[in-house]
N, C-alpha and C positions, 0 to 999 in steps of 0.2 A: 560543817566541814566546806573547805574551800573546794570549790569542783575543779578550777584552772588549775590548782596546784596538783589534784588528784589525777587531772587529765596527763599532766606533764609526769607525773609519777608512771602513771601507767604506760604511756608513751614508751617511757627509757627501759620498761621492763621489758615490753613486747618487742622493742628494737633490738636489745638486749641479749634477749633469750635468758635471762636470769634476774632474778630479785636482787642477788649478790652484787652482780656486777651494777645493777641499774643504782643502787646504795654508793657504791664507788663512785658513778660517775655524777650522780647528784651529791655526792660529800654528805649523806643523810644514813641516820643508823638503819640497817639492816629490819630493824623490828618497825621502825617508820615508815619504810617503802612499804611493808607486808600490810600494816596498817593502813593505810591510804590506800590501797588496792580492795583491801577486805570493805573497807568503809562505802568506796564508788560501787563495790559491786553487792553491798544490802541498799544502797540508795537506789539503784536501778532495778533491784530484785532480778539480777540475772548473772550467771556467771560468765567474766570475761576471760580468765585464764585458768587454763589446764598444766597440771606438772605431766612431763612424759619422761621417757628415757632420753628423749633427745633435749630436754629441758623445757623452758616454757613454750606453750603453745594456745595460741587464740581460740576461742571459740568462735562459731559463726556471728553469735552476738557481738563476742570480742572484737572481731574484724570489723564489721560494723560500723561500731564504736568509734574505733582508733583511727578508723579515716574520717570520719566527722570531727572526731577531737583534734584532729592533726589540721584540719580545716581551720577550724575553730582558733588555736593558738596561733597560727599563721595571720589571722584577722587581726588579733589582738596585737599581735608583733607588732604587725605594720600602722593600727592606729597608735601604738606606742609611741614609734618612731615619728609618725605625722604629727602626733602631739607634741614631743621633742624637739621638734623643730629640724630634723634631718634631711625632710624634703624639701625646705625652704633656704637651707643655708646649709653651708658645711660644718659639722658639730657633731662630738661624739669620740668614740674610739674606736681602733681599728688595731687588728691584730695581724701582722705580716711576718711573712719566715721566708728564709733564703738559708742556701749552704754557706758555711760558716766563714770561709774564707772569703767567696764571691761577695757575701754581706756585708764583710769588714771593708774591703775595698772600692764596692761599687754602689751597694744599695744603701749603705748608712748615710754616705755624703749626699745622696740626692733626699733621703727620708729627713736628714736636718733642715735641709731647704725649704722642704714641702712644709715643715713645722712652722719656719719662719713666715710664710706664705700664707699658712692656715692656722691662727692662732688658739681657733676653737676646738682643734683635732687634736688627739691625742695616740700615740702609736706605741704599740708592744712591738719591738723587732724580735723575733725569736730566732737566733740563726744555729742552726743543725742540719746536720749532712743526713739523718733521717727524713724520708718522707712524711710530711704531717699531714693526718688526716684531715679535712675542713672541717667536718662535725665533730669529731672525737676531740680534737685539740682548737677548736672553736677559732678556726681560722679564718680570716677575710680575704688574704691577698696573699698567694705562693710566687717566689721566683725560682723557676724551675729549669736543670740542666739535661738535656738529654731529650729523647722522642717521648711524648706522652703519649698514655692509653687513651684508649676511647672512653668519654664520660661526658656527662651534662655540665660540664664545667666551661666556662668561656676563657680560650688562651688566645692571648695578643704575643706573635713571634716578635722578639726586641732585636734576633743576629743570632750569630752564631760563633762557637770557640773552638780550638783546635786541640786534639789528644795527640801532644807532642812528646817528643825524647830530646834530653838535652846533657850536656856535661861541660865542664868548666875547659877552657882554653890549656891549660895545663894536664889535665888527664887526657885529653885528645892529643897532646903532643906526645906523652910519655907512653900512651898505649894503642896509638892511631883511631882513626874513624871507621865504625862499622859502617859497611856499604850494603847489607841485606840483613834482613833480621835473623838468619842462621849465624852472624857473627856473635851475636849476643852471649854465645856459650864460653867465649875467649874474652869476656871483659867483665870488669866489676859491675854488680847492678843493685841498685838500692830498691828496695820493695817494701811492700806492704802487707806481705807475708812471712812467716817463720823461715828463717835460714836454712832450715833442715828439711823444708817443703819445697818440692818442683814448684817454679813459677812459670806461669805462662803470659804472654803479651800479644793480642791480637792485632795484625795490619791486614792492608789490603794492597792487591797490585792487580792492576788491568780490570777491577770489579770482581776479583775472587778474594777468598778470607784466607789469612794464613795464619798459623799458630806457630809462634817461636816458645821454645821452652828454655829454662835457665836455673841455675841455683844463685840466690841473690848470696853475696856475702854481708850484705848490710840489711835489716829489716827494722823499719821505723814505722810507729801508728800514727804520726800526724805530718801533714804534706808541710807545714812549716820546716820540721827536721829533716823531710827528707830535699828540701830543697838548701837547706844549710850544709847538709851533708855534699850533696853536687856542686855546690858552690865552693866546697873546701878540696875539692878534686877525688872525692871518695868513690866515684864511679858514675855510671848513667841513670838518670832518673825519669820517671814518666811523669807529666805533669798534666792539665789543663793550659792552655797560652795565656789566657790571663794572668795566671799566678806568678809566671816569670816575665813577664812583657816586660819591665824596666832592667832586668839582668839583661835579658837578650839584648837590649837596645845599647846598655853601657858596654858591652862584649864580654860580661861576667861569665857568663853562659852561652853555649852553642848549640843549636838545632842540629839533629842527625836523623838519619832515615826519614826525609821529610818525603819522598817520594812513595813511600810504603805507609803512610799516615792512615787510618780510616778516616770516613765521612767525617766534615764537620759538626758539631754537634750543637743543636738547635737553643735558644735560651728564649722561656715564655715566661710573660707575666700570664697568671692563673687566678681567676676568682670564680664564684660561684653563682650560676643565673639565678637572677631574680626579676620577676614581673617589672618592680619598680625597683632601682639603683636608688639607696641614701645616696644622697648628695655629698657625703665623706669619702664613700667609695670611689663616685662617679669623679672627683675631683683628684683625687688620688692615681688613679689610671690615667686623666687625662694629664696630670703633672709627669709624671714617672716615665710612662712609656716613651715621650720623645728624648728625655733625657737619658735614659738607661741606651737608648738605640745609639745617642752619641756618643758615651763612655763606650760600646763596645766597638763601636766602629774606632775609635780613638786608641783602642788595645788591642787593637788586631796585628798580628807579626804574620 
Protein backbone atom coordinates (compact mmCIF):
# COMPACT_ATOMS: atom_id res chain seq x y z
CA UNK A 1 0.00 0.00 0.00
CA UNK A 2 1.24 3.48 -0.91
CA UNK A 3 0.52 5.29 2.34
CA UNK A 4 1.00 8.80 0.90
CA UNK A 5 -1.48 8.05 -1.87
CA UNK A 6 -3.91 6.56 0.65
CA UNK A 7 -3.57 9.69 2.80
CA UNK A 8 -4.37 11.86 -0.24
CA UNK A 9 -7.45 9.78 -1.04
CA UNK A 10 -8.67 9.93 2.56
CA UNK A 11 -8.12 13.68 2.70
CA UNK A 12 -10.08 14.18 -0.55
CA UNK A 13 -12.93 12.04 0.77
CA UNK A 14 -13.01 13.88 4.10
CA UNK A 15 -12.97 17.35 2.47
CA UNK A 16 -15.62 16.51 -0.12
CA UNK A 17 -17.81 14.47 2.23
CA UNK A 18 -18.33 11.85 -0.45
CA UNK A 19 -16.35 8.97 -1.93
CA UNK A 20 -17.95 9.54 -5.33
CA UNK A 21 -17.00 13.25 -5.34
CA UNK A 22 -13.48 12.34 -4.22
CA UNK A 23 -13.23 9.90 -7.13
CA UNK A 24 -14.25 12.66 -9.55
CA UNK A 25 -11.85 15.20 -8.01
CA UNK A 26 -8.97 12.70 -8.07
CA UNK A 27 -10.02 11.22 -11.43
CA UNK A 28 -9.90 7.73 -9.98
CA UNK A 29 -12.53 4.97 -10.21
CA UNK A 30 -14.91 4.94 -7.26
CA UNK A 31 -13.91 1.35 -6.51
CA UNK A 32 -10.26 2.43 -6.26
CA UNK A 33 -11.07 5.26 -3.85
CA UNK A 34 -13.16 2.95 -1.67
CA UNK A 35 -10.41 0.30 -1.69
CA UNK A 36 -7.68 2.79 -0.74
CA UNK A 37 -9.67 3.98 2.26
CA UNK A 38 -10.45 0.41 3.31
CA UNK A 39 -6.78 -0.60 3.00
CA UNK A 40 -5.71 2.37 5.13
CA UNK A 41 -8.28 1.53 7.80
CA UNK A 42 -7.16 -2.11 7.79
CA UNK A 43 -3.51 -1.05 8.08
CA UNK A 44 -4.29 1.23 11.03
CA UNK A 45 -6.82 -1.19 12.51
CA UNK A 46 -9.16 1.76 13.00
CA UNK A 47 -12.36 3.10 11.48
CA UNK A 48 -11.69 6.53 9.96
CA UNK A 49 -14.91 7.29 8.07
CA UNK A 50 -18.53 6.47 8.74
CA UNK A 51 -21.51 6.99 6.46
CA UNK A 52 -24.42 9.06 7.80
CA UNK A 53 -27.51 10.76 6.42
CA UNK A 54 -25.33 13.84 5.83
CA UNK A 55 -22.69 11.90 3.93
CA UNK A 56 -19.26 10.83 5.11
CA UNK A 57 -18.18 11.84 8.61
CA UNK A 58 -14.84 11.40 10.32
CA UNK A 59 -14.60 9.36 13.49
CA UNK A 60 -12.52 10.78 16.35
CA UNK A 61 -9.61 8.62 15.13
CA UNK A 62 -10.27 9.83 11.60
CA UNK A 63 -10.18 13.50 12.59
CA UNK A 64 -6.87 13.03 14.37
CA UNK A 65 -5.39 11.07 11.48
CA UNK A 66 -6.57 13.54 8.81
CA UNK A 67 -4.99 16.45 10.71
CA UNK A 68 -1.66 14.63 10.86
CA UNK A 69 -1.92 13.40 7.26
CA UNK A 70 -2.58 16.91 5.97
CA UNK A 71 0.55 18.21 7.71
CA UNK A 72 2.61 15.31 6.35
CA UNK A 73 1.42 15.86 2.78
CA UNK A 74 2.15 19.58 3.02
CA UNK A 75 5.69 18.78 4.20
CA UNK A 76 6.15 16.34 1.32
CA UNK A 77 4.99 18.98 -1.16
CA UNK A 78 7.40 21.50 0.32
CA UNK A 79 10.26 18.98 0.09
CA UNK A 80 9.42 18.25 -3.55
CA UNK A 81 9.33 21.95 -4.38
CA UNK A 82 12.68 22.48 -2.71
CA UNK A 83 14.20 19.49 -4.50
CA UNK A 84 12.83 20.71 -7.84
CA UNK A 85 14.48 24.08 -7.32
CA UNK A 86 11.32 26.15 -6.92
CA UNK A 87 12.89 27.98 -3.97
CA UNK A 88 16.25 28.57 -5.63
CA UNK A 89 15.10 29.86 -9.03
CA UNK A 90 11.75 30.62 -10.70
CA UNK A 91 10.67 27.46 -12.47
CA UNK A 92 7.61 25.27 -12.84
CA UNK A 93 3.95 25.76 -13.72
CA UNK A 94 1.45 28.41 -12.63
CA UNK A 95 -2.31 28.53 -13.18
CA UNK A 96 -3.67 32.08 -13.50
CA UNK A 97 -7.34 33.01 -13.85
CA UNK A 98 -8.98 36.27 -14.92
CA UNK A 99 -12.32 37.54 -16.27
CA UNK A 100 -12.58 36.82 -20.00
CA UNK A 101 -12.38 40.30 -21.51
CA UNK A 102 -10.09 41.71 -18.82
CA UNK A 103 -7.82 38.72 -19.29
CA UNK A 104 -7.65 39.16 -23.05
CA UNK A 105 -7.11 42.94 -22.97
CA UNK A 106 -4.79 43.30 -19.98
CA UNK A 107 -3.61 40.06 -18.38
CA UNK A 108 -2.52 38.20 -21.51
CA UNK A 109 -0.10 40.96 -22.70
CA UNK A 110 1.56 41.03 -19.26
CA UNK A 111 1.74 37.23 -19.08
CA UNK A 112 3.51 36.99 -22.44
CA UNK A 113 6.10 39.53 -21.24
CA UNK A 114 6.56 37.52 -18.04
CA UNK A 115 7.16 34.33 -20.01
CA UNK A 116 9.82 36.07 -22.08
CA UNK A 117 11.57 37.18 -18.88
CA UNK A 118 11.28 33.79 -17.12
CA UNK A 119 11.87 30.97 -19.62
CA UNK A 120 11.67 28.20 -17.00
CA UNK A 121 8.11 29.08 -15.93
CA UNK A 122 5.00 27.93 -17.81
CA UNK A 123 1.56 29.48 -17.33
CA UNK A 124 -1.94 28.16 -17.83
CA UNK A 125 -4.16 31.23 -18.28
CA UNK A 126 -7.80 30.38 -17.61
CA UNK A 127 -10.14 33.17 -18.70
CA UNK A 128 -13.60 32.78 -17.19
CA UNK A 129 -16.24 35.07 -15.71
CA UNK A 130 -16.93 32.41 -13.09
CA UNK A 131 -15.11 32.92 -9.78
CA UNK A 132 -12.57 30.07 -9.75
CA UNK A 133 -11.93 28.20 -6.50
CA UNK A 134 -8.25 28.04 -5.58
CA UNK A 135 -8.33 24.47 -4.28
CA UNK A 136 -10.93 22.85 -6.53
CA UNK A 137 -9.64 24.50 -9.72
CA UNK A 138 -5.97 24.29 -8.70
CA UNK A 139 -5.48 28.02 -9.20
CA UNK A 140 -2.27 29.78 -8.10
CA UNK A 141 -3.16 33.41 -8.92
CA UNK A 142 -6.43 35.18 -9.71
CA UNK A 143 -7.22 38.64 -11.10
CA UNK A 144 -10.55 39.67 -9.60
CA UNK A 145 -12.81 42.67 -10.11
CA UNK A 146 -15.10 43.80 -7.32
CA UNK A 147 -15.16 43.61 -3.51
CA UNK A 148 -13.48 40.54 -2.04
CA UNK A 149 -14.96 38.37 0.72
CA UNK A 150 -12.96 37.85 3.89
CA UNK A 151 -10.55 34.94 3.48
CA UNK A 152 -7.01 33.79 4.18
CA UNK A 153 -6.00 34.72 0.63
CA UNK A 154 -3.48 37.50 0.04
CA UNK A 155 -4.91 40.34 -2.08
CA UNK A 156 -2.87 43.13 -3.68
CA UNK A 157 -4.88 46.08 -4.96
CA UNK A 158 -4.06 47.05 -8.54
CA UNK A 159 -6.50 49.88 -9.15
CA UNK A 160 -10.16 50.48 -9.88
CA UNK A 161 -12.58 50.36 -12.78
CA UNK A 162 -15.90 52.12 -13.31
CA UNK A 163 -19.34 50.70 -14.05
CA UNK A 164 -20.52 53.05 -16.82
CA UNK A 165 -23.42 53.55 -19.22
CA UNK A 166 -22.73 54.61 -22.77
CA UNK A 167 -24.27 54.97 -26.21
CA UNK A 168 -23.25 56.05 -29.68
CA UNK A 169 -23.41 59.78 -30.57
CA UNK A 170 -25.94 58.95 -33.32
CA UNK A 171 -28.27 57.25 -30.84
CA UNK A 172 -28.07 60.17 -28.39
CA UNK A 173 -28.64 62.69 -31.17
CA UNK A 174 -31.79 60.87 -32.26
CA UNK A 175 -33.17 59.98 -28.81
CA UNK A 176 -31.74 62.54 -26.41
CA UNK A 177 -29.35 62.08 -23.49
CA UNK A 178 -30.80 60.67 -20.25
CA UNK A 179 -30.30 63.03 -17.31
CA UNK A 180 -31.52 60.75 -14.49
CA UNK A 181 -31.90 56.98 -14.08
CA UNK A 182 -35.69 57.41 -14.36
CA UNK A 183 -35.17 58.36 -18.02
CA UNK A 184 -34.20 54.77 -18.85
CA UNK A 185 -37.87 53.83 -19.37
CA UNK A 186 -37.93 56.14 -22.40
CA UNK A 187 -34.79 54.69 -23.99
CA UNK A 188 -33.76 51.56 -25.85
CA UNK A 189 -31.58 49.52 -23.50
CA UNK A 190 -29.22 46.65 -24.32
CA UNK A 191 -29.14 44.16 -21.45
CA UNK A 192 -27.96 40.69 -20.47
CA UNK A 193 -31.41 39.49 -19.42
CA UNK A 194 -34.46 38.30 -21.29
CA UNK A 195 -36.30 41.02 -23.22
CA UNK A 196 -39.54 39.86 -21.57
CA UNK A 197 -38.21 40.31 -18.03
CA UNK A 198 -38.19 43.58 -16.11
CA UNK A 199 -34.51 44.51 -15.68
CA UNK A 200 -32.89 46.81 -13.16
CA UNK A 201 -29.69 48.81 -12.88
CA UNK A 202 -28.33 50.09 -9.58
CA UNK A 203 -27.13 53.69 -9.29
CA UNK A 204 -25.92 55.95 -6.47
CA UNK A 205 -26.69 59.55 -5.63
CA UNK A 206 -25.31 61.38 -2.59
CA UNK A 207 -24.48 58.06 -0.95
CA UNK A 208 -27.96 56.60 -1.47
CA UNK A 209 -28.68 53.64 -3.71
CA UNK A 210 -31.14 54.09 -6.57
CA UNK A 211 -32.77 51.24 -8.48
CA UNK A 212 -34.00 52.00 -12.00
CA UNK A 213 -36.24 49.50 -13.79
CA UNK A 214 -36.72 49.10 -17.54
CA UNK A 215 -37.57 46.57 -20.23
CA UNK A 216 -34.77 46.10 -22.72
CA UNK A 217 -35.50 45.84 -26.43
CA UNK A 218 -32.32 43.86 -27.05
CA UNK A 219 -30.79 41.22 -24.80
CA UNK A 220 -27.44 39.55 -25.51
CA UNK A 221 -25.30 37.06 -23.62
CA UNK A 222 -21.79 38.41 -24.28
CA UNK A 223 -20.27 41.79 -23.51
CA UNK A 224 -18.67 41.97 -26.97
CA UNK A 225 -22.11 41.71 -28.58
CA UNK A 226 -23.51 44.36 -26.24
CA UNK A 227 -20.70 46.78 -27.12
CA UNK A 228 -21.12 46.11 -30.85
CA UNK A 229 -24.84 46.81 -30.51
CA UNK A 230 -24.10 50.05 -28.68
CA UNK A 231 -21.65 51.10 -31.38
CA UNK A 232 -24.29 50.43 -34.02
CA UNK A 233 -26.72 52.82 -32.32
CA UNK A 234 -29.08 50.18 -30.88
CA UNK A 235 -29.30 51.85 -27.47
CA UNK A 236 -27.74 52.33 -24.06
CA UNK A 237 -25.38 49.68 -22.71
CA UNK A 238 -23.80 49.23 -19.28
CA UNK A 239 -20.21 48.02 -19.25
CA UNK A 240 -17.01 48.15 -17.20
CA UNK A 241 -14.87 51.14 -18.17
CA UNK A 242 -11.82 49.20 -19.40
CA UNK A 243 -14.02 47.42 -21.95
CA UNK A 244 -14.83 50.56 -23.97
CA UNK A 245 -11.98 52.97 -23.22
CA UNK A 246 -10.75 53.05 -26.83
CA UNK A 247 -14.26 53.67 -28.17
CA UNK A 248 -14.80 56.54 -25.72
CA UNK A 249 -11.47 58.15 -26.56
CA UNK A 250 -12.19 57.89 -30.29
CA UNK A 251 -15.66 59.41 -29.83
CA UNK A 252 -17.54 56.32 -31.04
CA UNK A 253 -19.23 55.98 -27.64
CA UNK A 254 -20.22 58.65 -25.12
CA UNK A 255 -20.73 58.20 -21.37
CA UNK A 256 -24.05 59.18 -19.80
CA UNK A 257 -25.42 59.38 -16.25
CA UNK A 258 -21.87 59.70 -14.88
CA UNK A 259 -23.03 61.55 -11.76
CA UNK A 260 -25.15 58.50 -10.82
CA UNK A 261 -22.42 55.88 -11.20
CA UNK A 262 -21.86 53.46 -8.31
CA UNK A 263 -18.50 53.62 -6.54
CA UNK A 264 -15.54 52.38 -8.60
CA UNK A 265 -14.90 48.64 -8.32
CA UNK A 266 -11.49 47.49 -7.03
CA UNK A 267 -9.22 45.20 -9.02
CA UNK A 268 -7.02 42.80 -7.03
CA UNK A 269 -4.36 40.22 -7.69
CA UNK A 270 -5.10 37.35 -5.30
CA UNK A 271 -3.05 34.32 -4.32
CA UNK A 272 -3.08 31.73 -1.59
CA UNK A 273 -1.07 32.36 1.54
CA UNK A 274 1.88 30.08 2.21
CA UNK A 275 4.63 30.17 4.78
CA UNK A 276 7.16 30.02 1.97
CA UNK A 277 6.25 31.20 -1.52
CA UNK A 278 7.79 29.35 -4.47
CA UNK A 279 10.00 31.73 -6.44
CA UNK A 280 7.85 31.26 -9.56
CA UNK A 281 4.87 32.73 -7.69
CA UNK A 282 6.89 35.50 -6.05
CA UNK A 283 8.44 36.39 -9.42
CA UNK A 284 5.01 36.48 -11.06
CA UNK A 285 3.51 38.72 -8.38
CA UNK A 286 6.49 41.11 -8.42
CA UNK A 287 6.41 41.26 -12.23
CA UNK A 288 2.66 41.63 -12.72
CA UNK A 289 1.67 44.09 -9.98
CA UNK A 290 3.45 47.25 -11.23
CA UNK A 291 2.60 46.52 -14.86
CA UNK A 292 -1.08 45.91 -14.16
CA UNK A 293 -1.26 49.09 -12.07
CA UNK A 294 0.21 51.02 -14.98
CA UNK A 295 -2.23 49.46 -17.46
CA UNK A 296 -5.24 50.28 -15.27
CA UNK A 297 -4.09 53.88 -14.89
CA UNK A 298 -3.66 54.16 -18.67
CA UNK A 299 -7.14 52.66 -19.20
CA UNK A 300 -8.89 55.17 -16.93
CA UNK A 301 -11.60 57.34 -18.50
